[in-house]
C-alpha positions in Angstrom: 218.3 11.9 125.5 217.0 9.8 127.0 218.2 7.1 129.6 216.2 4.2 131.0 215.9 4.0 135.2 219.1 3.0 137.5 217.3 0.6 139.9 218.4 -1.7 142.3 218.5 -3.9 144.4 218.1 -4.6 148.4 219.5 -8.2 148.4 220.0 -10.6 146.0 216.1 -12.7 147.0 214.5 -9.2 145.3 216.0 -9.8 142.5 214.3 -13.7 142.6 210.4 -13.4 140.2 208.1 -14.5 142.2 207.8 -17.6 140.2 211.5 -18.7 141.3 211.7 -21.7 144.1 212.7 -20.6 147.1 215.1 -24.0 146.8 216.4 -22.9 144.1 218.5 -19.5 145.5 219.7 -21.6 149.0 220.3 -24.3 146.1 222.5 -21.7 144.8 224.5 -19.6 147.0 225.6 -23.2 148.7 226.7 -24.2 144.9 228.5 -20.7 144.8 231.3 -18.4 146.4 229.4 -15.3 148.1 231.5 -13.5 145.2 230.0 -14.3 142.4 225.9 -14.4 144.3 225.8 -11.5 142.4 225.2 -13.8 139.0 222.7 -16.5 140.5 220.1 -14.6 138.5 222.4 -15.7 135.2 221.9 -19.6 136.1 217.2 -19.7 136.8 216.0 -22.5 134.9 212.3 -20.0 135.4 214.7 -17.0 134.0 216.8 -19.8 131.3 213.2 -20.6 129.8 211.8 -17.6 129.5 212.7 -14.9 126.4 214.7 -11.9 127.8 212.2 -8.6 128.0 212.4 -6.6 124.6 215.1 -2.8 124.9 215.0 0.9 122.7 218.3 -1.3 121.3 216.8 -4.4 120.8 219.3 -5.2 117.1 216.3 -6.3 113.5 218.5 -7.5 110.8 217.4 -6.8 107.8 217.9 -8.6 104.7 215.4 -7.9 101.9 216.2 -10.6 99.0 217.0 -12.6 100.3 215.8 -16.4 102.5 217.0 -19.1 104.3 217.4 -22.3 101.9 214.5 -24.9 101.9 215.4 -28.5 103.9 217.2 -29.9 106.3 221.0 -28.8 107.0 222.3 -31.8 107.8 221.4 -35.8 107.1 220.2 -36.9 110.7 219.0 -40.2 111.3 214.2 -41.4 111.9 215.5 -41.2 116.1 217.8 -38.1 115.7 215.2 -36.7 113.1 212.4 -37.3 116.2 214.5 -35.4 119.2 215.9 -33.0 117.0 211.3 -31.8 116.1 211.1 -32.2 119.8 214.0 -29.6 121.5 212.8 -27.2 118.6 208.9 -28.1 119.7 209.6 -27.5 123.0 212.1 -23.7 122.8 209.2 -22.6 120.5 206.2 -23.6 123.0 208.7 -20.9 125.2 208.6 -18.4 122.7 
């Protein structure tokens, strides 16, 4: 069984992508106690707008012969429907 190599980071700043704004890192470090700094990646706005990388253990559920029902699940007002479409479009564009 081949396992992916482990990687370790020397410092918190090295874990952040080049796209990250240094101000965001500094702000998060001030807001969260130092014991939680190892989890700051989980609060990154830039990373929150990206899909995680694919792994060898990605799950795929095949439901043969089944398809989702056609039609609205909930009754929405025009305003609610517009907001929902904006939200969906924004997230679809993220990937």
